[in-house]
C-alpha positions, -999 to 999 in steps of 0.1 A, spaced: 0 0 0 13 34 -8 4 50 25 28 37 53 18 39 89 45 49 114 26 45 147 53 20 159 79 47 156 59 72 178 51 45 203 89 38 207 97 76 210 70 80 236 79 48 254 42 37 253 26 4 247 -1 -4 221 -26 -12 249 -20 21 266 -24 39 234 -55 22 224 -71 28 258 -61 66 258 -74 70 223 -106 50 229 -103 23 204 -97 -15 208 -62 -28 207 -73 -50 177 -84 -20 157 -52 -2 166 -32 -32 154 -50 -32 121 -42 4 116 -5 0 129 1 -30 106 -11 -10 76 -41 -33 69 -67 -4 75 -86 8 44 -95 41 62 -90 60 93 -115 86 107 -102 120 112 -114 119 148 -92 88 154 -63 104 137 -67 136 157 -70 115 190 -38 97 180 -20 128 174 -31 143 207 -21 113 228 12 110 210 18 147 209 26 147 172 13 156 138 -5 135 112 26 134 90 44 118 119 20 89 117 13 86 79 36 89 49 31 83 12 56 58 -5 56 56 -42 50 21 -56 66 5 -86 33 8 -104 31 46 -97 67 49 -109 60 32 -141 28 52 -148 47 85 -143 75 74 -165 101 77 -137 136 63 -145 149 66 -110 171 36 -102 174 27 -139 207 24 -157 210 41 -192 236 26 -215 
């Protein structure tokens, strides 16, 4: 998936467990695991806001876009290619 979730990074920086974060945000540990492992199809802004509030961070600290090979091919990118 082109959206990477970095909740683990922020949890480590804040020395917080998944269980504690889930409790403080008000979601189940199972739902947090789905989000944390990149299996979520969507996230509510209210949940994202609560995560940011508890972790004292910005949405960009938790989510980032990664270009996929398909996107590179569609855009005609030659990054990483060797030209003879």
